[in-house]
Each structure stands twice: as structure tokens, then as C-alpha cells.
C-alpha positions as CSV (number, residue, x, y, z in Angstrom):
1,M,9.6,-13.4,12.2
2,N,9.1,-16.7,10.4
3,N,5.6,-18.1,10.0
4,A,4.6,-21.3,11.7
5,V,1.7,-21.7,9.4
6,D,1.1,-20.5,5.8
7,V,-2.1,-21.4,4.0
8,A,-3.3,-20.0,0.7
9,H,-6.5,-20.7,-1.3
10,L,-7.8,-23.5,0.9
11,Y,-11.0,-25.3,-0.2
12,K,-12.8,-28.2,1.5
13,S,-16.1,-29.8,0.6
14,Y,-18.0,-32.8,1.8
15,G,-20.0,-34.0,-1.2
16,A,-22.3,-31.1,-2.2
17,F,-21.6,-29.2,1.0
18,T,-18.8,-26.6,0.9
19,A,-17.1,-26.3,4.3
20,V,-14.2,-24.0,3.4
21,T,-14.0,-21.6,0.4
22,D,-10.7,-19.9,-0.6
23,I,-9.3,-19.3,2.8
24,T,-5.8,-17.7,3.1
25,F,-4.0,-17.0,6.4
26,S,-0.6,-17.0,8.0
27,V,0.4,-17.4,11.7
28,P,3.8,-16.0,12.7
29,S,5.8,-18.3,15.1
30,G,5.2,-17.6,18.8
31,T,1.8,-15.8,18.2
32,C,-1.8,-16.8,18.7
33,A,-4.3,-16.7,15.8
34,S,-8.0,-17.2,16.6
35,F,-10.8,-18.3,14.2
36,L,-14.2,-17.0,15.0
37,G,-17.5,-17.8,13.3
38,P,-21.0,-19.3,13.7
39,N,-21.4,-23.1,13.9
40,G,-20.8,-24.5,10.5
41,A,-18.7,-21.6,9.3
42,G,-15.7,-23.9,8.6
43,K,-13.4,-23.1,11.5
44,T,-12.8,-26.7,12.7
45,T,-12.4,-27.9,9.2
46,C,-9.6,-25.5,8.5
47,M,-7.8,-26.8,11.6
48,K,-8.3,-30.4,10.6
49,T,-6.7,-29.9,7.3
50,L,-3.5,-28.8,9.1
51,Y,-3.0,-32.0,11.0
52,G,-4.3,-34.7,8.7
53,R,-7.8,-35.2,9.9
54,A,-9.3,-33.8,6.7
55,D,-7.9,-33.7,3.2
56,P,-8.4,-30.4,1.4
57,D,-9.9,-30.3,-2.0
58,P,-7.5,-30.6,-4.9
59,H,-6.9,-27.1,-6.2
60,A,-3.9,-26.1,-8.2
61,E,-3.6,-22.8,-6.4
62,T,-3.8,-24.3,-2.9
63,T,-0.6,-24.2,-0.8
64,M,-0.2,-25.3,2.8
65,H,2.9,-25.3,5.1
66,V,3.4,-26.0,8.8
67,F,7.0,-25.1,9.7
68,G,7.8,-25.7,6.1
69,F,6.1,-29.1,5.8
70,D,3.1,-29.7,3.6
71,P,0.4,-31.6,5.7
72,R,-1.0,-33.2,2.5
73,T,2.3,-35.1,1.9
74,Q,4.3,-34.7,5.1
75,E,1.7,-35.5,7.7
76,L,4.0,-37.2,10.2
77,D,6.5,-34.3,10.1
78,V,3.6,-31.9,10.9
79,K,2.2,-34.2,13.7
80,A,5.7,-34.5,15.3
81,R,5.7,-30.7,15.8
82,T,2.0,-30.2,16.7
83,G,-0.3,-30.8,19.7
84,V,-4.0,-30.9,19.3
85,V,-6.8,-30.1,21.8
86,P,-9.9,-31.4,20.1
87,Q,-13.4,-30.0,20.6
88,D,-14.7,-33.1,22.3
89,D,-13.2,-34.8,25.3
90,N,-11.7,-38.2,24.2
91,L,-9.9,-39.4,27.4
92,D,-10.1,-43.0,28.5
93,L,-12.5,-42.7,31.4
94,D,-11.5,-46.0,33.0
95,L,-7.8,-45.1,33.3
96,N,-6.4,-42.7,35.7
97,V,-4.8,-39.3,34.9
98,E,-1.2,-40.6,34.7
99,Q,-2.2,-43.7,32.7
100,N,-3.9,-41.5,30.1
101,L,-0.8,-39.5,29.6
102,M,1.5,-42.6,29.6
103,I,-0.4,-44.2,26.7
104,Y,0.2,-41.1,24.6
105,C,3.9,-41.0,25.6
106,A,4.1,-44.5,24.1
107,F,2.4,-43.2,20.9
108,Y,5.0,-40.5,20.6
109,G,7.8,-43.1,21.3
110,L,9.0,-41.2,24.4
111,R,11.4,-43.2,26.6
112,R,9.9,-44.1,29.9
113,K,12.3,-42.1,32.1
114,Y,11.8,-39.0,30.0
115,A,8.0,-39.7,29.8
116,R,7.6,-39.8,33.6
117,R,9.6,-36.5,34.0
118,R,7.5,-34.9,31.3
119,I,4.2,-36.0,32.9
120,D,5.4,-34.7,36.2
121,E,6.1,-31.3,34.7
122,L,2.8,-31.0,32.9
123,L,0.7,-32.2,35.8
124,E,2.3,-29.5,37.9
125,F,1.9,-26.9,35.1
126,M,-1.8,-27.7,34.7
127,E,-2.3,-27.9,38.5
128,L,-3.2,-31.5,38.5
129,G,-0.3,-32.9,40.4
130,D,-2.5,-34.1,43.3
131,R,-4.9,-35.9,40.9
132,R,-2.5,-38.1,39.1
133,R,-4.0,-41.4,40.5
134,A,-7.6,-40.3,40.1
135,R,-9.7,-42.0,37.4
136,V,-10.7,-39.6,34.7
137,R,-14.4,-40.2,35.3
138,E,-13.8,-38.8,38.8
139,L,-12.5,-35.5,37.5
140,S,-14.6,-32.3,36.9
141,G,-15.1,-31.0,33.4
142,G,-12.4,-28.3,34.0
143,M,-9.9,-30.9,35.1
144,Q,-10.6,-33.1,32.1
145,R,-9.9,-30.1,29.8
146,R,-6.7,-29.3,31.6
147,L,-5.7,-33.0,31.2
148,I,-6.3,-32.9,27.5
149,L,-4.2,-29.8,27.3
150,A,-1.4,-31.5,29.2
151,R,-1.7,-34.5,26.8
152,A,-1.3,-32.2,23.8
153,L,1.9,-30.9,25.2
154,L,3.6,-34.2,25.8
155,N,5.7,-34.1,22.7
156,E,6.8,-30.5,23.3
157,P,5.0,-29.2,20.2
158,R,5.9,-26.0,18.5
159,L,2.3,-25.5,17.4
160,L,-0.7,-26.1,19.6
161,I,-4.1,-26.3,17.9
162,L,-7.1,-25.7,20.2
163,D,-10.6,-26.3,19.1
164,E,-13.0,-24.5,21.5
165,P,-10.8,-25.5,24.5
166,T,-12.9,-23.8,27.2
167,T,-16.5,-24.5,26.0
168,G,-18.8,-25.3,28.9
169,L,-16.3,-24.4,31.7
170,D,-17.0,-22.0,34.5
171,P,-15.2,-18.6,34.5
172,Q,-12.6,-19.6,37.1
173,V,-11.4,-22.6,35.0
174,R,-11.6,-20.6,31.8
175,H,-9.4,-17.9,33.1
176,L,-6.9,-20.5,34.5
177,I,-6.6,-22.0,31.1
178,W,-6.2,-18.6,29.5
179,D,-3.3,-18.0,31.9
180,K,-1.7,-21.3,30.9
181,L,-2.1,-20.6,27.2
182,L,-0.5,-17.1,27.6
183,D,2.4,-18.8,29.5
184,L,2.9,-21.2,26.5
185,K,2.8,-18.3,24.0
186,H,5.5,-16.5,26.1
187,Q,7.6,-19.7,25.8
188,G,7.5,-19.4,22.0
189,I,4.7,-21.9,21.3
190,T,2.4,-20.9,18.4
191,L,-1.3,-21.1,19.2
192,L,-4.1,-21.7,16.7
193,L,-7.5,-21.3,18.4
194,T,-11.1,-21.7,17.5
195,T,-13.6,-20.3,20.0
196,H,-17.1,-19.0,20.5
197,Y,-16.0,-16.8,23.4
198,M,-15.2,-13.4,22.1
199,E,-13.4,-12.4,25.3
200,E,-11.1,-15.4,24.9
201,A,-10.0,-14.4,21.4
202,F,-9.6,-10.8,22.6
203,Q,-7.4,-11.8,25.5
204,L,-5.2,-14.4,23.7
205,A,-5.1,-13.6,20.0
206,D,-2.6,-11.5,18.0
207,N,-4.7,-12.0,14.9
208,V,-8.4,-12.8,14.5
209,L,-10.0,-14.3,11.4
210,I,-13.8,-14.2,11.3
211,M,-15.5,-16.7,9.0
212,D,-19.1,-17.0,7.9
213,K,-20.6,-19.6,5.5
214,S,-17.2,-21.1,4.7
215,R,-15.6,-17.8,3.8
216,K,-13.3,-15.3,5.5
217,V,-15.2,-12.0,6.1
218,L,-12.7,-10.1,8.3
219,E,-9.2,-10.5,9.6
220,G,-6.7,-8.5,11.7
221,H,-5.5,-7.7,15.2
222,P,-8.6,-7.7,17.5
223,R,-8.2,-4.2,18.7
224,R,-7.4,-2.8,15.2
225,I,-10.4,-4.5,13.5
226,L,-12.6,-3.5,16.3
227,A,-11.6,0.2,16.0
228,E,-11.9,0.2,12.2
229,N,-15.2,-1.7,11.8
230,V,-17.6,-0.8,14.6
231,E,-18.5,2.2,16.5
232,S,-16.8,2.9,19.9
233,H,-19.9,2.9,22.2
234,V,-23.3,1.3,22.4
235,V,-26.5,1.8,24.4
236,E,-28.6,-1.3,25.0
237,L,-32.2,-0.4,25.7
238,T,-33.7,-3.0,27.9
239,N,-37.0,-1.4,28.7
240,L,-38.7,-1.2,25.3
241,T,-41.7,0.7,26.7
242,K,-39.4,3.7,26.6
243,L,-38.6,3.2,23.0
244,P,-41.2,5.6,21.5
245,A,-39.8,8.5,23.5
246,V,-36.2,7.5,22.7
247,E,-36.9,7.3,18.9
248,Q,-37.5,11.0,18.8
249,T,-33.9,11.6,19.9
250,I,-32.1,9.1,17.6
251,D,-30.1,10.9,14.8
252,S,-29.6,8.3,12.1
253,R,-26.6,10.2,10.8
254,T,-24.6,9.5,13.9
255,I,-26.4,6.5,15.5
256,R,-26.8,3.0,14.0
257,R,-29.7,1.0,15.3
258,E,-30.0,-2.8,15.6
259,D,-33.1,-4.6,16.9
260,S,-32.5,-7.8,18.8
261,G,-35.6,-9.4,20.3
262,S,-36.2,-7.8,23.7
263,R,-33.4,-5.2,23.2
264,V,-32.6,-2.4,20.9
265,L,-29.0,-1.5,20.5
266,L,-27.8,2.0,19.5
267,Y,-24.2,2.2,18.2
268,S,-22.3,5.4,17.8
269,S,-18.8,6.9,18.1
270,D,-20.4,10.2,19.1
271,V,-20.7,9.9,22.8
272,S,-22.8,13.1,23.1
273,A,-25.4,11.7,20.7
274,L,-25.8,8.6,22.9
275,K,-26.0,10.7,26.1
276,Q,-28.8,12.7,24.5
277,V,-30.7,9.5,23.9
278,T,-30.3,8.3,27.5
279,G,-30.9,11.7,29.1
280,E,-34.5,11.1,30.0
281,L,-34.2,7.4,30.8
282,D,-34.0,5.8,34.2
283,Q,-30.6,4.1,34.9
284,W,-32.3,0.6,34.8
285,D,-33.8,1.2,31.4
286,Y,-30.5,0.9,29.5
287,L,-26.9,-0.3,29.6
288,Y,-24.2,2.1,28.3
289,R,-20.8,0.5,27.4
290,E,-17.9,0.4,25.0
291,T,-18.3,-1.9,22.1
292,N,-16.4,-5.2,22.1
293,L,-15.4,-8.1,19.8
294,E,-18.9,-9.6,20.1
295,D,-20.5,-6.5,18.6
296,L,-18.1,-6.7,15.7
297,F,-18.8,-10.4,15.3
298,I,-22.5,-9.8,15.1
299,K,-22.1,-7.0,12.7
300,A,-19.9,-9.1,10.4
301,T,-22.0,-12.3,10.5
302,G,-25.5,-11.1,11.3
303,R,-27.9,-11.7,14.2
304,R,-30.0,-14.3,12.4
305,L,-29.1,-18.0,12.8
306,N,-28.1,-19.7,9.7
307,E,-29.4,-23.2,8.7
308,L,-26.5,-25.0,10.4
309,Q,-27.0,-23.6,13.9
């Protein structure tokens, strides 16, 4: 399988602030890669260097290719093959849905007949066909995000870059967008995603790259890195008045403890050890569950906020 994106030893700084430090990653064509990390970790900056919104620092060892083109010197070739869903909504609120898309068709140089057919296809795909005459300011937040996604697909991109595409949306809209993104991936479109929703990355991504303080700290298939780097189960103690009694049953050889404000989390791959801890507790005193990507993220980046959050 050929790679849609190959980046090696990427650096980016803004004055004295270092946003990206020695990041290397590849994205095979037709797959989804997701960047995770706290605010300020460098996720969005990595994306921007791929489509010309940010120039990487000049380092001799840096190499960058998107479908074989170097975005530092062949920006237009990259843009012709790429669609971008930015973090912030940047639609023209005074125009209607169709007009917003038609303006971008003109930017791409699409002929009017083809542009109208393409707009019709995308509005139906994003379930906005009945809103084509509505002004953007009349749309819900979820509809606006779907419109931005439709706009990013106008030029039939081979690579779709999505910067936190579902932030602030309700669960129904989020799941609808996930379904559409999975459809696009099945069509062979490569997805590059940044998100703060761990479940989003787990559902969509074939590869996850976790960043913290400008550096890569962990990378791999979400299920594989979860299995290799964090225990299989966790007990969340929500009634801390029971903690003194529980502490007597915690075996530090098999259970890892994390304190998080009003909760204590006990991680272990030894299910019997966790059941011993909860044996004397009321069912409302704790939550017993399998670990997930959020547990791994917290373990890799820490529970304390950094200075940029």
C-alpha cells in the first residue's frame, strides 16, 4: 500500500515557542490517522504544514511528501488533492448553503454544470438537500459542520484533513459525521484527523499518534497500543468515604492507583484483584469497566493541565 503522507523529522517554532519537535509519521492511502494531545501539543500545527498554512522550520533532515509532492515547494499540487475541514467555522453567514459551495467551486475552477452536479451530490450525502436555500446563519451548529465537510469535498480530494471536526456537537450529529467519514474512507479517501474525543479516534482511526508538549509520545493502532500500554480494567471509586476500607485490599503489585480529584482510579489486568477491592462496596460506590483510549491518553500525557490549557 502506497503512503498518502510521509513526514520525517518535522520541526516548527514560532519565535521562542517550539510547537513541533522532530515528528515523524506516515499515513497509508485509504486509511485514517488521528492525532491526539492536550491543547498546545502541536497537533494542528502538524496539519497546517501539510497544506501550506504553516512553514516548517528549515532542517536538513526534514522530509515531507503528500502523494509524492513536497508541500514546501509544491503547495498547489498538494492543495489540488486535499480538502480541509478547519477547527473554526469560516462560512459566509450572509450567503445561503448553495452559494457558499458555489463560491468554492469557482476557487477550484470547476465548470458550472459540473459544480451544480457536485453540489447536489454532496448536499444529499451530508443530508442537507432540503436546506440548500437556507442562509448559513439559520443553520444549527451540526448543519454548519456538515456544510464545511461538504465544501472540503468539492474538488474530490484524495486526502481529507479534519481539525477537530465534531467539537461542540451533540452525540447524534457526531455519530452521523462519523458514519460519513467511514463512508469516505471506504471510498479510498485518506483521512487525517485531530480530535479531543477519544471515542472518535477509536472508531475512525487505523493509527493514532499521541503528542504532548510538541513531541510524539506514543503511536500505533488504537487497539494495539491500548492493549500494550494500559491495564485491561479499572475501578473508579466515586464514594471516597469508603477509601480507607478499600486501601487495605489494594495490592500494589497488581493494582495501579491514580488519584483524580473526587475519584480514585484503580487499574489492573487482574480481574480477581479488582473484584476483591469492590467486594465490600455498595454498587453505587464505584464504576467497574474496561479501560479505553482516554485512560491511555491520560497515562501518556498526565492528569495535570499544562501551561497552555
